N, C-alpha and C positions, 0 to 999 in steps of 0.2 A: 628098368629103362633103358635107349636105345644109346647105341655109340655111331656117332655120325662119321663119314668118311672124313680122312682128316684128322679126327678129331682125337686126342690121348686120353679124355676123361669121356665117360658116358653125360648123357645129359641130367638135368635135374630130374625130379623125382616124377614131376607132372609135364615136362617137356620132352617127349619122345619122339617129336616128329623131325626130318630132317629138311632143310631148306636147299637150294639150287649152289649153295656155295658150301654146304656142308655143314652148316651150322645148325643149332638146335631151335627147334619152333615150337612155341609153346599154343599160338593160336593162327588163324587164318589157313592159307593154303599148304599143302604138304607136298613134296615131291618124293620122298619116300618115307617109308617108317620102318625101321628096323629095328629088332629085338638083340 
């Protein structure tokens, strides 16, 4: 799982992409993917 910038908790199991606001993204374009 990834922990996006500004987030205290890791993303959900299948939501490991980070969006432009640091939110977890499950589908669609991803700005970054962090381990």
